[in-house]
C-alpha positions in Angstrom: 43.9 167.2 120.7 41.1 168.1 123.1 40.3 166.1 126.2 37.2 164.7 124.6 39.1 163.5 121.5 41.7 161.9 123.7 38.9 160.1 125.7 37.4 158.7 122.5 40.7 157.6 121.1 41.4 155.6 124.4 37.9 154.2 124.2 38.4 153.0 120.6 41.6 151.2 121.7 40.7 149.8 125.1 37.2 148.6 124.4 38.2 146.0 121.8 41.0 144.9 124.0 38.7 144.3 127.0 36.2 142.5 124.7 39.0 140.2 123.4 40.2 139.4 126.8 36.7 138.5 128.0 36.2 136.3 124.9 39.6 134.6 125.5 38.7 133.9 129.1 35.4 132.4 128.2 37.0 130.2 125.5 39.6 129.0 128.0 37.0 128.2 130.6 35.0 126.1 128.1 38.1 124.3 126.9 39.3 123.5 130.4 36.1 123.1 132.4 36.3 122.1 136.0 36.2 118.3 136.3 38.2 117.7 133.1 41.6 118.1 134.8 43.6 115.1 135.9 43.2 114.0 139.5 40.1 111.9 139.4 41.7 108.6 140.4 40.3 108.4 143.9 36.7 109.0 143.0 33.9 106.4 142.5 32.8 108.1 139.3 35.4 108.9 136.7 34.9 111.0 133.5 36.7 109.2 130.7 35.9 111.3 127.7 33.6 114.1 126.4 32.7 115.0 122.9 30.7 118.2 122.0 27.6 117.8 119.9 26.8 121.2 118.5 26.5 124.2 120.8 24.2 122.8 123.5 24.9 119.0 123.8 27.7 116.7 124.7 28.4 112.9 124.7 30.2 111.8 127.9 31.7 108.4 128.8 31.7 107.8 132.6 33.1 104.8 134.5 31.1 103.7 137.6 31.2 100.4 139.5 33.0 98.4 136.8 30.8 99.8 134.0 31.1 102.4 131.3 28.1 104.6 130.6 27.6 106.7 127.5 25.6 109.7 128.5 23.9 112.4 126.3 24.1 115.7 128.2 22.2 118.8 127.2 20.8 121.8 129.1 18.9 120.5 132.1 18.9 116.9 130.8 21.2 113.8 131.1 20.2 110.5 129.4 21.9 107.2 129.4 22.5 106.1 125.8 24.5 102.9 126.3 26.2 100.8 129.0 29.0 98.3 128.8 31.2 96.3 131.2 34.8 97.6 131.3 36.3 94.2 130.7 34.5 94.0 127.3 35.9 97.3 126.1 
């Protein structure tokens, strides 16, 4: 096999591997985004739960000063949807 044939064979094997590793890294980053890991007990604001809404939006429940806020989060925009006292649920 010539040097050029060997080069193309390596390219056909390694290129999908590198693409798969990049895809896997991005998937892991989205799944375990910073701020979603335990250790938020000493903060004034605590993220309780997040639910994805399609590809661009999320619903988030945040605790702040004895209240729970339901927030709609999308690219460049955060809106308060609802608010409740923590003692009422």
